[in-house]
N, CA, C, O and CB atoms as a CASP TS submission, in Angstrom:
PFRMAT TS
TARGET T0000
AUTHOR 0000-0000-0000
METHOD Language model
MODEL 1
PARENT N/A
ATOM      1  N   MET     1      -3.104   7.030  -7.411  1.00  0.00           N
ATOM      2  CA  MET     1      -3.969   7.929  -6.680  1.00  0.00           C
ATOM      3  C   MET     1      -3.216   9.227  -6.424  1.00  0.00           C
ATOM      4  O   MET     1      -1.985   9.268  -6.443  1.00  0.00           O
ATOM      5  CB  MET     1      -4.449   7.289  -5.356  1.00  0.00           C
ATOM      6  N   ILE     2      -3.969  10.264  -6.189  1.00  0.00           N
ATOM      7  CA  ILE     2      -3.364  11.567  -5.896  1.00  0.00           C
ATOM      8  C   ILE     2      -4.008  12.124  -4.635  1.00  0.00           C
ATOM      9  O   ILE     2      -5.232  12.131  -4.502  1.00  0.00           O
ATOM     10  CB  ILE     2      -3.533  12.561  -7.097  1.00  0.00           C
ATOM     11  N   ALA     3      -3.179  12.587  -3.719  1.00  0.00           N
ATOM     12  CA  ALA     3      -3.656  13.246  -2.502  1.00  0.00           C
ATOM     13  C   ALA     3      -3.198  14.695  -2.554  1.00  0.00           C
ATOM     14  O   ALA     3      -2.108  15.001  -3.038  1.00  0.00           O
ATOM     15  CB  ALA     3      -3.126  12.525  -1.205  1.00  0.00           C
ATOM     16  N   GLU     4      -4.036  15.570  -2.053  1.00  0.00           N
ATOM     17  CA  GLU     4      -3.632  16.966  -1.958  1.00  0.00           C
ATOM     18  C   GLU     4      -3.148  17.225  -0.539  1.00  0.00           C
ATOM     19  O   GLU     4      -3.890  17.057   0.429  1.00  0.00           O
ATOM     20  CB  GLU     4      -4.806  17.926  -2.338  1.00  0.00           C
ATOM     21  N   ILE     5      -1.885  17.638  -0.432  1.00  0.00           N
ATOM     22  CA  ILE     5      -1.275  17.920   0.863  1.00  0.00           C
ATOM     23  C   ILE     5      -0.723  19.329   0.809  1.00  0.00           C
ATOM     24  O   ILE     5       0.154  19.630   0.000  1.00  0.00           O
ATOM     25  CB  ILE     5      -0.155  16.882   1.219  1.00  0.00           C
ATOM     26  N   ASP     6      -1.237  20.188   1.670  1.00  0.00           N
ATOM     27  CA  ASP     6      -0.821  21.596   1.682  1.00  0.00           C
ATOM     28  C   ASP     6      -0.880  22.209   0.294  1.00  0.00           C
ATOM     29  O   ASP     6       0.045  22.898  -0.137  1.00  0.00           O
ATOM     30  CB  ASP     6       0.589  21.728   2.243  1.00  0.00           C
ATOM     31  N   GLU     7      -1.989  21.946  -0.403  1.00  0.00           N
ATOM     32  CA  GLU     7      -2.265  22.493  -1.735  1.00  0.00           C
ATOM     33  C   GLU     7      -1.304  21.988  -2.817  1.00  0.00           C
ATOM     34  O   GLU     7      -1.163  22.609  -3.871  1.00  0.00           O
ATOM     35  CB  GLU     7      -2.205  23.998  -1.681  1.00  0.00           C
ATOM     36  N   VAL     8      -0.647  20.859  -2.547  1.00  0.00           N
ATOM     37  CA  VAL     8       0.241  20.231  -3.523  1.00  0.00           C
ATOM     38  C   VAL     8      -0.318  18.837  -3.831  1.00  0.00           C
ATOM     39  O   VAL     8      -0.581  18.056  -2.917  1.00  0.00           O
ATOM     40  CB  VAL     8       1.727  20.150  -2.985  1.00  0.00           C
ATOM     41  N   ASN     9      -0.498  18.530  -5.120  1.00  0.00           N
ATOM     42  CA  ASN     9      -0.960  17.209  -5.512  1.00  0.00           C
ATOM     43  C   ASN     9       0.213  16.233  -5.458  1.00  0.00           C
ATOM     44  O   ASN     9       1.238  16.426  -6.112  1.00  0.00           O
ATOM     45  CB  ASN     9      -1.593  17.239  -6.929  1.00  0.00           C
ATOM     46  N   VAL    10       0.033  15.180  -4.659  1.00  0.00           N
ATOM     47  CA  VAL    10       1.100  14.205  -4.454  1.00  0.00           C
ATOM     48  C   VAL    10       0.624  12.843  -4.971  1.00  0.00           C
ATOM     49  O   VAL    10      -0.301  12.257  -4.408  1.00  0.00           O
ATOM     50  CB  VAL    10       1.507  14.122  -2.940  1.00  0.00           C
ATOM     51  N   PRO    11       1.251  12.339  -6.040  1.00  0.00           N
ATOM     52  CA  PRO    11       0.855  11.015  -6.553  1.00  0.00           C
ATOM     53  C   PRO    11       1.455   9.899  -5.690  1.00  0.00           C
ATOM     54  O   PRO    11       2.573  10.023  -5.189  1.00  0.00           O
ATOM     55  CB  PRO    11       1.306  10.847  -8.031  1.00  0.00           C
ATOM     56  N   PHE    12       0.709   8.828  -5.526  1.00  0.00           N
ATOM     57  CA  PHE    12       1.221   7.679  -4.785  1.00  0.00           C
ATOM     58  C   PHE    12       0.491   6.430  -5.236  1.00  0.00           C
ATOM     59  O   PHE    12      -0.603   6.501  -5.795  1.00  0.00           O
ATOM     60  CB  PHE    12       1.066   7.883  -3.260  1.00  0.00           C
ATOM     61  N   PHE    13       1.113   5.273  -4.983  1.00  0.00           N
ATOM     62  CA  PHE    13       0.493   3.998  -5.303  1.00  0.00           C
ATOM     63  C   PHE    13      -0.550   3.659  -4.245  1.00  0.00           C
ATOM     64  O   PHE    13      -0.314   3.860  -3.053  1.00  0.00           O
ATOM     65  CB  PHE    13       1.553   2.880  -5.404  1.00  0.00           C
ATOM     66  N   HIS    14      -1.692   3.150  -4.671  1.00  0.00           N
ATOM     67  CA  HIS    14      -2.657   2.568  -3.751  1.00  0.00           C
ATOM     68  C   HIS    14      -2.049   1.257  -3.262  1.00  0.00           C
ATOM     69  O   HIS    14      -1.265   0.639  -3.983  1.00  0.00           O
ATOM     70  CB  HIS    14      -4.071   2.345  -4.436  1.00  0.00           C
ATOM     71  N   ILE    15      -2.393   0.823  -2.060  1.00  0.00           N
ATOM     72  CA  ILE    15      -1.810  -0.396  -1.501  1.00  0.00           C
ATOM     73  C   ILE    15      -2.014  -1.595  -2.424  1.00  0.00           C
ATOM     74  O   ILE    15      -1.174  -2.494  -2.461  1.00  0.00           O
ATOM     75  CB  ILE    15      -2.416  -0.688  -0.132  1.00  0.00           C
ATOM     76  N   ASN    16      -3.134  -1.618  -3.178  1.00  0.00           N
ATOM     77  CA  ASN    16      -3.389  -2.728  -4.096  1.00  0.00           C
ATOM     78  C   ASN    16      -2.417  -2.749  -5.274  1.00  0.00           C
ATOM     79  O   ASN    16      -2.230  -3.790  -5.905  1.00  0.00           O
ATOM     80  CB  ASN    16      -4.811  -2.653  -4.612  1.00  0.00           C
ATOM     81  N   HIS    17      -1.806  -1.619  -5.572  1.00  0.00           N
ATOM     82  CA  HIS    17      -0.814  -1.551  -6.646  1.00  0.00           C
ATOM     83  C   HIS    17       0.610  -1.611  -6.091  1.00  0.00           C
ATOM     84  O   HIS    17       1.531  -2.071  -6.767  1.00  0.00           O
ATOM     85  CB  HIS    17      -1.006  -0.267  -7.466  1.00  0.00           C
ATOM     86  N   LEU    18       0.776  -1.150  -4.879  1.00  0.00           N
ATOM     87  CA  LEU    18       2.105  -1.106  -4.274  1.00  0.00           C
ATOM     88  C   LEU    18       2.649  -2.512  -3.995  1.00  0.00           C
ATOM     89  O   LEU    18       3.829  -2.781  -4.222  1.00  0.00           O
ATOM     90  CB  LEU    18       2.064  -0.297  -2.979  1.00  0.00           C
ATOM     91  N   ILE    19       1.795  -3.392  -3.508  1.00  0.00           N
ATOM     92  CA  ILE    19       2.241  -4.747  -3.174  1.00  0.00           C
ATOM     93  C   ILE    19       2.811  -5.465  -4.408  1.00  0.00           C
ATOM     94  O   ILE    19       3.934  -5.963  -4.343  1.00  0.00           O
ATOM     95  CB  ILE    19       1.072  -5.561  -2.581  1.00  0.00           C
ATOM     96  N   PRO    20       2.073  -5.534  -5.536  1.00  0.00           N
ATOM     97  CA  PRO    20       2.652  -6.202  -6.710  1.00  0.00           C
ATOM     98  C   PRO    20       3.899  -5.494  -7.238  1.00  0.00           C
ATOM     99  O   PRO    20       4.810  -6.142  -7.753  1.00  0.00           O
ATOM    100  CB  PRO    20       1.616  -6.289  -7.817  1.00  0.00           C
ATOM    101  N   ASN    21       3.944  -4.170  -7.111  1.00  0.00           N
ATOM    102  CA  ASN    21       5.113  -3.421  -7.557  1.00  0.00           C
ATOM    103  C   ASN    21       6.339  -3.803  -6.741  1.00  0.00           C
ATOM    104  O   ASN    21       7.411  -4.039  -7.298  1.00  0.00           O
ATOM    105  CB  ASN    21       4.858  -1.913  -7.455  1.00  0.00           C
ATOM    106  N   LYS    22       6.183  -3.866  -5.423  1.00  0.00           N
ATOM    107  CA  LYS    22       7.309  -4.232  -4.551  1.00  0.00           C
ATOM    108  C   LYS    22       7.753  -5.678  -4.812  1.00  0.00           C
ATOM    109  O   LYS    22       8.946  -5.979  -4.770  1.00  0.00           O
ATOM    110  CB  LYS    22       6.918  -4.054  -3.059  1.00  0.00           C
ATOM    111  N   LYS    23       6.790  -6.573  -5.082  1.00  0.00           N
ATOM    112  CA  LYS    23       7.133  -7.956  -5.400  1.00  0.00           C
ATOM    113  C   LYS    23       7.960  -8.018  -6.687  1.00  0.00           C
ATOM    114  O   LYS    23       8.943  -8.754  -6.765  1.00  0.00           O
ATOM    115  CB  LYS    23       5.855  -8.813  -5.538  1.00  0.00           C
ATOM    116  N   ALA    24       7.557  -7.246  -7.687  1.00  0.00           N
ATOM    117  CA  ALA    24       8.236  -7.267  -8.988  1.00  0.00           C
ATOM    118  C   ALA    24       9.664  -6.745  -8.893  1.00  0.00           C
ATOM    119  O   ALA    24      10.560  -7.270  -9.554  1.00  0.00           O
ATOM    120  CB  ALA    24       7.455  -6.442 -10.003  1.00  0.00           C
ATOM    121  N   VAL    25       9.887  -5.711  -8.073  1.00  0.00           N
ATOM    122  CA  VAL    25      11.232  -5.144  -7.922  1.00  0.00           C
ATOM    123  C   VAL    25      12.141  -6.144  -7.212  1.00  0.00           C
ATOM    124  O   VAL    25      13.330  -6.239  -7.516  1.00  0.00           O
ATOM    125  CB  VAL    25      11.182  -3.804  -7.135  1.00  0.00           C
ATOM    126  N   ASN    26      11.573  -6.889  -6.264  1.00  0.00           N
ATOM    127  CA  ASN    26      12.237  -8.009  -5.595  1.00  0.00           C
ATOM    128  C   ASN    26      13.507  -7.647  -4.822  1.00  0.00           C
ATOM    129  O   ASN    26      14.474  -8.410  -4.826  1.00  0.00           O
ATOM    130  CB  ASN    26      12.574  -9.037  -6.601  1.00  0.00           C
ATOM    131  N   ARG    27      13.508  -6.494  -4.162  1.00  0.00           N
ATOM    132  CA  ARG    27      14.624  -6.171  -3.264  1.00  0.00           C
ATOM    133  C   ARG    27      14.302  -6.744  -1.896  1.00  0.00           C
ATOM    134  O   ARG    27      13.136  -6.750  -1.500  1.00  0.00           O
ATOM    135  CB  ARG    27      14.875  -4.620  -3.183  1.00  0.00           C
ATOM    136  N   PRO    28      15.300  -7.227  -1.155  1.00  0.00           N
ATOM    137  CA  PRO    28      15.036  -7.826   0.168  1.00  0.00           C
ATOM    138  C   PRO    28      14.244  -6.902   1.097  1.00  0.00           C
ATOM    139  O   PRO    28      13.303  -7.343   1.757  1.00  0.00           O
ATOM    140  CB  PRO    28      16.352  -8.198   0.836  1.00  0.00           C
ATOM    141  N   LYS    29      14.616  -5.645   1.148  1.00  0.00           N
ATOM    142  CA  LYS    29      13.909  -4.702   2.018  1.00  0.00           C
ATOM    143  C   LYS    29      12.462  -4.522   1.549  1.00  0.00           C
ATOM    144  O   LYS    29      11.549  -4.401   2.366  1.00  0.00           O
ATOM    145  CB  LYS    29      14.638  -3.336   2.044  1.00  0.00           C
ATOM    146  N   GLY    30      12.265  -4.507   0.256  1.00  0.00           N
ATOM    147  CA  GLY    30      10.916  -4.377  -0.294  1.00  0.00           C
ATOM    148  C   GLY    30      10.047  -5.577   0.021  1.00  0.00           C
ATOM    149  O   GLY    30       8.840  -5.443   0.224  1.00  0.00           O
ATOM    150  N   GLN    31      10.670  -6.768   0.062  1.00  0.00           N
ATOM    151  CA  GLN    31       9.902  -7.977   0.364  1.00  0.00           C
ATOM    152  C   GLN    31       9.400  -7.973   1.811  1.00  0.00           C
ATOM    153  O   GLN    31       8.320  -8.488   2.098  1.00  0.00           O
ATOM    154  CB  GLN    31      10.757  -9.225   0.108  1.00  0.00           C
ATOM    155  N   ILE    32      10.174  -7.402   2.700  1.00  0.00           N
ATOM    156  CA  ILE    32       9.707  -7.227   4.085  1.00  0.00           C
ATOM    157  C   ILE    32       8.516  -6.279   4.083  1.00  0.00           C
ATOM    158  O   ILE    32       7.536  -6.500   4.795  1.00  0.00           O
ATOM    159  CB  ILE    32      10.851  -6.678   5.009  1.00  0.00           C
ATOM    160  N   GLY    33       8.602  -5.235   3.288  1.00  0.00           N
ATOM    161  CA  GLY    33       7.498  -4.285   3.169  1.00  0.00           C
ATOM    162  C   GLY    33       6.236  -4.936   2.620  1.00  0.00           C
ATOM    163  O   GLY    33       5.127  -4.587   3.024  1.00  0.00           O
ATOM    164  N   VAL    34       6.404  -5.881   1.701  1.00  0.00           N
ATOM    165  CA  VAL    34       5.249  -6.596   1.143  1.00  0.00           C
ATOM    166  C   VAL    34       4.514  -7.332   2.254  1.00  0.00           C
ATOM    167  O   VAL    34       3.286  -7.278   2.332  1.00  0.00           O
ATOM    168  CB  VAL    34       5.693  -7.592   0.036  1.00  0.00           C
ATOM    169  N   ILE    35       5.251  -8.009   3.101  1.00  0.00           N
ATOM    170  CA  ILE    35       4.638  -8.748   4.218  1.00  0.00           C
ATOM    171  C   ILE    35       3.842  -7.801   5.114  1.00  0.00           C
ATOM    172  O   ILE    35       2.704  -8.090   5.485  1.00  0.00           O
ATOM    173  CB  ILE    35       5.723  -9.482   5.050  1.00  0.00           C
ATOM    174  N   GLU    36       4.449  -6.678   5.451  1.00  0.00           N
ATOM    175  CA  GLU    36       3.775  -5.711   6.337  1.00  0.00           C
ATOM    176  C   GLU    36       2.560  -5.086   5.660  1.00  0.00           C
ATOM    177  O   GLU    36       1.525  -4.895   6.298  1.00  0.00           O
ATOM    178  CB  GLU    36       4.754  -4.606   6.767  1.00  0.00           C
ATOM    179  N   ARG    37       2.679  -4.769   4.379  1.00  0.00           N
ATOM    180  CA  ARG    37       1.544  -4.163   3.671  1.00  0.00           C
ATOM    181  C   ARG    37       0.384  -5.135   3.518  1.00  0.00           C
ATOM    182  O   ARG    37      -0.778  -4.730   3.561  1.00  0.00           O
ATOM    183  CB  ARG    37       1.982  -3.670   2.298  1.00  0.00           C
ATOM    184  N   LYS    38       0.694  -6.422   3.338  1.00  0.00           N
ATOM    185  CA  LYS    38      -0.369  -7.429   3.286  1.00  0.00           C
ATOM    186  C   LYS    38      -1.094  -7.492   4.626  1.00  0.00           C
ATOM    187  O   LYS    38      -2.315  -7.641   4.678  1.00  0.00           O
ATOM    188  CB  LYS    38       0.207  -8.819   2.918  1.00  0.00           C
ATOM    189  N   ARG    39      -0.327  -7.376   5.709  1.00  0.00           N
ATOM    190  CA  ARG    39      -0.928  -7.361   7.049  1.00  0.00           C
ATOM    191  C   ARG    39      -1.864  -6.161   7.203  1.00  0.00           C
ATOM    192  O   ARG    39      -2.977  -6.288   7.712  1.00  0.00           O
ATOM    193  CB  ARG    39       0.173  -7.324   8.138  1.00  0.00           C
ATOM    194  N   ILE    40      -1.395  -5.001   6.756  1.00  0.00           N
ATOM    195  CA  ILE    40      -2.207  -3.783   6.838  1.00  0.00           C
ATOM    196  C   ILE    40      -3.481  -3.945   6.013  1.00  0.00           C
ATOM    197  O   ILE    40      -4.574  -3.604   6.467  1.00  0.00           O
ATOM    198  CB  ILE    40      -1.401  -2.552   6.350  1.00  0.00           C
ATOM    199  N   LYS    41      -3.330  -4.468   4.801  1.00  0.00           N
ATOM    200  CA  LYS    41      -4.487  -4.657   3.920  1.00  0.00           C
ATOM    201  C   LYS    41      -5.514  -5.581   4.572  1.00  0.00           C
ATOM    202  O   LYS    41      -6.714  -5.310   4.521  1.00  0.00           O
ATOM    203  CB  LYS    41      -4.043  -5.232   2.558  1.00  0.00           C
ATOM    204  N   LYS    42      -5.046  -6.669   5.184  1.00  0.00           N
ATOM    205  CA  LYS    42      -5.952  -7.616   5.845  1.00  0.00           C
ATOM    206  C   LYS    42      -6.687  -6.942   7.001  1.00  0.00           C
ATOM    207  O   LYS    42      -7.892  -7.135   7.161  1.00  0.00           O
ATOM    208  CB  LYS    42      -5.171  -8.844   6.357  1.00  0.00           C
ATOM    209  N   ILE    43      -5.985  -6.165   7.796  1.00  0.00           N
ATOM    210  CA  ILE    43      -6.609  -5.451   8.918  1.00  0.00           C
ATOM    211  C   ILE    43      -7.677  -4.496   8.406  1.00  0.00           C
ATOM    212  O   ILE    43      -8.773  -4.422   8.961  1.00  0.00           O
ATOM    213  CB  ILE    43      -5.549  -4.678   9.736  1.00  0.00           C
ATOM    214  N   ARG    44      -7.353  -3.766   7.344  1.00  0.00           N
ATOM    215  CA  ARG    44      -8.340  -2.824   6.769  1.00  0.00           C
ATOM    216  C   ARG    44      -9.568  -3.551   6.261  1.00  0.00           C
ATOM    217  O   ARG    44     -10.692  -3.088   6.456  1.00  0.00           O
ATOM    218  CB  ARG    44      -7.714  -2.016   5.624  1.00  0.00           C
ATOM    219  N   GLU    45      -9.361  -4.693   5.607  1.00  0.00           N
ATOM    220  CA  GLU    45     -10.493  -5.452   5.049  1.00  0.00           C
ATOM    221  C   GLU    45     -11.379  -6.032   6.143  1.00  0.00           C
ATOM    222  O   GLU    45     -12.586  -6.182   5.952  1.00  0.00           O
ATOM    223  CB  GLU    45      -9.983  -6.581   4.150  1.00  0.00           C
ATOM    224  N   GLU    46     -10.785  -6.360   7.294  1.00  0.00           N
ATOM    225  CA  GLU    46     -11.539  -6.957   8.390  1.00  0.00           C
ATOM    226  C   GLU    46     -12.163  -5.921   9.317  1.00  0.00           C
ATOM    227  O   GLU    46     -12.946  -6.271  10.199  1.00  0.00           O
ATOM    228  CB  GLU    46     -10.645  -7.863   9.184  1.00  0.00           C
ATOM    229  N   ALA    47     -11.822  -4.653   9.123  1.00  0.00           N
ATOM    230  CA  ALA    47     -12.346  -3.593   9.986  1.00  0.00           C
ATOM    231  C   ALA    47     -13.868  -3.459   9.815  1.00  0.00           C
ATOM    232  O   ALA    47     -14.391  -3.645   8.716  1.00  0.00           O
ATOM    233  CB  ALA    47     -11.647  -2.245   9.670  1.00  0.00           C
ATOM    234  N   PRO    48     -14.567  -3.137  10.901  1.00  0.00           N
ATOM    235  CA  PRO    48     -16.018  -2.931  10.809  1.00  0.00           C
ATOM    236  C   PRO    48     -16.327  -1.873   9.745  1.00  0.00           C
ATOM    237  O   PRO    48     -15.638  -0.858   9.631  1.00  0.00           O
ATOM    238  CB  PRO    48     -16.603  -2.504  12.189  1.00  0.00           C
ATOM    239  N   GLY    49     -17.371  -2.139   8.982  1.00  0.00           N
ATOM    240  CA  GLY    49     -17.776  -1.201   7.935  1.00  0.00           C
ATOM    241  C   GLY    49     -17.166  -1.509   6.587  1.00  0.00           C
ATOM    242  O   GLY    49     -17.523  -0.873   5.596  1.00  0.00           O
ATOM    243  N   ASN    50     -16.253  -2.468   6.520  1.00  0.00           N
ATOM    244  CA  ASN    50     -15.621  -2.829   5.257  1.00  0.00           C
ATOM    245  C   ASN    50     -16.072  -4.219   4.783  1.00  0.00           C
ATOM    246  O   ASN    50     -15.368  -4.875   4.016  1.00  0.00           O
ATOM    247  CB  ASN    50     -14.095  -2.788   5.403  1.00  0.00           C
ATOM    248  N   ARG    51     -17.205  -4.646   5.228  1.00  0.00           N
ATOM    249  CA  ARG    51     -17.671  -5.994   4.853  1.00  0.00           C
ATOM    250  C   ARG    51     -18.678  -5.933   3.759  1.00  0.00           C
ATOM    251  O   ARG    51     -19.177  -6.969   3.320  1.00  0.00           O
ATOM    252  CB  ARG    51     -18.265  -6.716   6.040  1.00  0.00           C
TER
END
């Protein structure tokens, strides 16, 4: 995905792509991030209007 920030296009991974990427790299710090990102994803999916 690309976001425009202060007229600059900034590429970034969508959370659905970031989680598998962090799992594949398999660094300890990244694995902690996977847990937190899964939590964020679950909260977003359960939020009103996302059903």
